[in-house]
C-alpha positions as CSV (number, residue, x, y, z in Angstrom):
1,X,100.3,81.0,124.6
2,X,100.3,84.7,125.3
3,X,98.4,86.8,122.7
4,X,97.2,90.3,122.1
5,X,94.0,91.1,120.3
6,X,93.6,93.7,117.6
7,X,90.1,95.1,117.0
8,X,89.2,97.5,114.2
9,X,86.0,99.1,112.8
10,X,85.8,101.6,110.0
11,X,83.5,104.6,110.1
12,X,81.0,103.0,107.6
13,X,80.9,99.9,109.7
14,X,80.2,101.5,113.1
15,X,76.5,100.6,112.9
16,X,77.1,97.0,111.9
17,X,76.4,95.1,115.1
18,X,78.4,92.0,114.3
19,X,81.5,94.1,113.5
20,X,81.2,96.4,116.5
21,X,84.2,96.6,118.9
22,X,82.2,94.9,121.8
23,X,81.2,92.1,119.5
24,X,84.7,91.5,118.2
25,X,86.1,91.6,121.8
26,X,83.5,89.1,123.0
27,X,84.3,86.7,120.1
28,X,88.1,87.0,120.6
29,X,87.9,86.4,124.4
30,X,85.7,83.4,123.8
31,X,88.1,82.0,121.2
32,X,91.2,82.5,123.3
33,X,89.5,80.9,126.3
34,X,88.5,77.8,124.2
35,X,92.2,77.4,123.2
36,X,93.6,78.1,126.6
37,X,95.4,81.3,125.5
38,X,96.1,84.2,127.7
39,X,95.2,87.6,126.4
40,X,97.9,90.0,127.7
41,X,96.9,93.2,125.7
42,X,94.4,94.8,123.4
43,X,94.8,97.3,120.6
44,X,91.8,99.1,119.1
45,X,91.4,101.4,116.1
46,X,87.9,102.9,115.7
47,X,86.7,104.6,112.5
48,X,89.9,103.5,110.7
49,X,90.1,101.8,107.3
50,X,92.2,98.7,106.7
51,X,93.1,100.0,103.3
52,X,96.1,101.7,104.9
53,X,98.5,100.7,107.7
54,X,98.4,104.3,109.0
55,X,96.4,103.4,112.0
56,X,97.7,104.6,115.4
57,X,97.1,101.5,117.5
58,X,98.0,99.2,114.7
59,X,101.4,100.8,114.6
60,X,101.7,100.7,118.4
61,X,101.1,97.0,118.2
62,X,103.7,96.5,115.5
63,X,106.2,98.5,117.6
64,X,105.4,96.4,120.7
65,X,106.0,93.3,118.7
66,X,109.6,94.4,117.9
67,X,110.6,95.1,121.5
68,X,113.3,92.8,122.9
69,X,111.1,92.0,125.8
70,X,107.9,91.6,123.9
71,X,105.1,90.1,126.0
72,X,103.2,88.1,123.4
73,X,103.6,85.4,120.7
74,X,100.6,86.0,118.5
75,X,98.1,88.6,117.4
76,X,94.5,87.5,117.4
77,X,91.9,89.2,115.1
78,X,88.2,88.5,114.4
79,X,88.9,88.2,110.7
80,X,92.0,88.7,108.7
81,X,90.5,91.9,107.1
82,X,90.6,93.5,110.5
83,X,94.4,93.3,110.3
84,X,94.6,94.6,106.7
85,X,92.6,94.7,103.5
86,X,95.7,95.7,101.5
87,X,97.5,92.6,100.2
88,X,100.9,94.3,100.2
89,X,100.6,95.6,103.7
90,X,99.4,92.2,104.9
91,X,102.5,90.5,103.4
92,X,104.9,93.1,104.6
93,X,103.7,93.3,108.2
94,X,103.2,89.5,108.6
95,X,106.8,89.0,107.3
96,X,108.0,91.5,109.8
97,X,106.1,89.9,112.7
98,X,107.3,86.4,111.6
99,X,110.9,87.6,112.1
100,X,110.0,88.4,115.7
101,X,108.4,85.0,116.1
102,X,104.9,86.3,116.1
103,X,102.0,84.9,114.1
104,X,98.6,86.4,113.2
105,X,95.6,84.3,113.9
106,X,91.9,84.7,113.1
107,X,89.0,83.6,115.3
108,X,86.6,83.1,112.4
109,X,89.0,82.1,109.7
110,X,91.2,79.5,111.4
111,X,94.3,78.4,109.5
112,X,97.5,76.6,110.3
113,X,100.1,79.3,109.4
114,X,103.1,77.0,109.5
115,X,101.7,74.5,107.0
116,X,101.7,74.8,103.2
117,X,97.9,74.4,103.2
118,X,97.6,77.1,105.9
119,X,99.8,79.5,104.0
120,X,97.7,78.9,100.8
121,X,94.4,79.3,102.5
122,X,95.4,82.5,104.4
123,X,96.7,84.0,101.2
124,X,93.4,83.2,99.4
125,X,91.5,84.9,102.2
126,X,93.8,88.0,101.9
127,X,93.2,88.2,98.2
128,X,89.4,87.8,98.6
129,X,89.5,90.6,101.2
130,X,91.4,92.9,98.9
131,X,89.1,92.1,96.0
132,X,86.1,93.0,98.2
133,X,87.7,96.3,99.1
134,X,88.5,97.2,95.5
135,X,85.1,96.1,94.3
136,X,83.4,98.1,97.1
137,X,85.2,101.2,96.0
138,X,84.2,100.6,92.4
139,X,80.5,100.1,93.3
140,X,80.6,103.2,95.6
141,X,82.0,105.3,92.8
142,X,79.4,103.9,90.4
143,X,76.6,104.8,92.8
144,X,78.0,108.3,93.3
145,X,78.2,108.8,89.6
146,X,74.6,107.8,89.2
147,X,73.6,110.0,92.1
148,X,75.4,113.0,90.5
149,X,73.9,112.3,87.1
150,X,70.5,112.7,88.7
151,X,71.5,116.0,90.1
152,X,71.9,115.1,93.8
153,X,74.6,115.9,96.3
154,X,77.5,113.5,96.6
155,X,79.2,114.9,99.7
156,X,81.5,117.8,100.5
157,X,80.9,121.4,101.5
158,X,77.7,123.1,100.3
159,X,78.6,126.2,98.2
160,X,78.1,129.7,99.7
161,X,74.6,130.9,99.0
162,X,73.0,127.4,99.3
163,X,71.9,125.0,102.0
164,X,71.3,121.3,102.0
165,X,67.8,120.0,101.7
166,X,66.6,116.4,102.0
167,X,64.5,114.9,99.1
168,X,63.5,111.5,100.3
169,X,66.8,109.6,100.7
170,X,68.7,112.1,98.5
171,X,70.2,115.5,99.2
172,X,70.1,118.5,97.0
173,X,70.5,122.3,97.3
174,X,68.0,125.1,98.1
175,X,68.7,128.8,98.2
176,X,70.4,130.0,101.4
177,X,69.7,133.3,103.3
178,X,68.8,136.3,101.1
179,X,72.0,138.1,102.1
180,X,74.2,135.3,100.8
181,X,72.2,135.1,97.5
182,X,72.5,138.9,97.0
183,X,76.2,138.7,97.7
184,X,76.8,136.0,95.1
185,X,74.9,138.1,92.5
186,X,76.9,141.1,93.5
187,X,80.2,139.3,93.0
188,X,79.3,138.2,89.5
189,X,78.1,141.7,88.6
190,X,81.4,143.2,89.9
191,X,83.3,140.7,87.9
192,X,81.3,141.4,84.8
193,X,82.1,145.1,85.3
194,X,85.8,144.3,85.1
195,X,86.9,143.8,88.7
196,X,89.2,141.0,89.7
197,X,89.3,138.7,92.7
198,X,91.5,141.1,94.8
199,X,89.3,144.1,94.1
200,X,86.1,142.3,94.8
201,X,87.4,140.8,98.1
202,X,88.6,144.3,99.1
203,X,85.3,145.9,98.4
204,X,83.3,143.3,100.2
205,X,85.6,143.4,103.2
206,X,85.1,147.2,103.4
207,X,81.4,146.6,103.4
208,X,81.8,144.1,106.1
209,X,79.4,141.6,104.6
210,X,78.4,139.2,105.9
211,X,79.2,140.4,109.4
212,X,82.4,138.8,110.8
213,X,83.5,137.3,107.5
214,X,86.8,138.1,105.8
215,X,86.9,137.4,102.1
216,X,90.0,136.2,100.2
217,X,90.6,136.6,96.5
218,X,91.0,132.9,96.1
219,X,87.6,132.3,97.6
220,X,86.0,134.9,95.4
221,X,87.5,133.4,92.2
222,X,86.4,129.9,93.3
223,X,82.8,131.2,93.6
224,X,83.0,133.0,90.2
225,X,84.2,129.8,88.5
226,X,81.6,127.5,90.0
227,X,78.7,126.5,87.7
228,X,76.6,125.6,90.7
229,X,75.3,129.2,90.6
230,X,73.8,128.5,87.2
231,X,71.8,125.7,88.8
232,X,74.2,123.1,87.5
233,X,75.5,120.2,89.5
234,X,79.1,119.4,88.6
235,X,80.7,116.2,90.0
236,X,84.1,114.6,89.4
237,X,85.7,117.9,88.6
238,X,88.7,117.0,90.7
239,X,90.5,113.7,91.2
240,X,89.7,112.0,94.5
241,X,93.3,110.7,94.5
242,X,95.4,113.9,94.3
243,X,93.0,116.8,94.0
244,X,94.0,117.8,90.5
245,X,91.4,118.9,88.0
246,X,90.1,116.1,85.8
247,X,89.7,116.7,82.0
248,X,86.4,118.4,81.3
249,X,85.0,115.4,79.4
250,X,85.1,113.4,82.6
251,X,83.0,115.9,84.5
252,X,79.4,115.0,85.2
253,X,77.3,118.1,84.7
254,X,73.5,118.0,85.4
255,X,71.7,121.2,84.4
256,X,68.7,122.6,86.4
257,X,69.6,120.4,89.4
258,X,68.6,123.1,91.9
259,X,67.6,126.8,91.9
260,X,70.0,129.1,90.0
261,X,71.3,132.3,91.6
262,X,72.5,133.9,88.4
263,X,71.6,133.5,84.7
264,X,73.6,132.5,81.7
265,X,74.0,136.1,80.5
266,X,75.6,137.3,83.8
267,X,77.8,134.1,83.9
268,X,79.1,134.7,80.4
269,X,79.8,138.4,81.0
270,X,81.8,137.6,84.2
271,X,83.8,134.8,82.6
272,X,84.6,136.9,79.6
273,X,85.9,139.7,81.8
274,X,87.9,137.4,84.0
275,X,89.5,135.7,81.0
276,X,90.4,139.1,79.5
277,X,92.1,140.2,82.7
278,X,94.0,136.9,82.8
279,X,95.2,137.3,79.2
280,X,96.3,140.9,79.8
281,X,98.5,140.1,82.8
């Protein structure tokens, strides 16, 4: 039987030796040789998650399977979760392949796809894989929530005026260069004096600070609305799904998580001025 192999590793699995691309390749070649199969092609996706079918070489493989003169009868994977961890995608793509006379086989989870028991077992393996993926996401979010509650960094860009600093296995913020710290304070003072985002951006661009940087009003307003400059760590402000702002009661706010750049008095004055400008428009 002529087969192609599909190998995948996600970014978080790159360091796992048993899941590395070379390890998968060796296992698949050995399994094919034991069964007398001829490997006629290989498709590899590195640093790609199986939660989605939007993987370049996965899609090339599916396209090749639909060609009139396709060169293979089966797709061989290390485990079924290399093919997909999304139950719906698994069902859809396997059904599509089946119409082309192509089956999906696993070297470590052997089933008999054409028998009732084989269909049941493979379906169970797919469900377990999806459960693992959903549970992993839940546990990751729980860990990030706890990390944020303790005032540590959970990823993303470090705000202007700060730098990352390692505290054991955790990451937090320390004050950045003096010029950046002074600029942040200047922005808040200008806002407290009644200036809006456009005026502040224009003034800073005229000053040419920092050198080579061009300020935009939206960037200024983002800085002025960020409690990080009070020394607070705010996490879960935006939805990880669509980027919309979550309700305030879902935010995790940890006070005194890192050095503050401004005090409550300056923060309140700036917010009151910005709100007044907004209401008077």
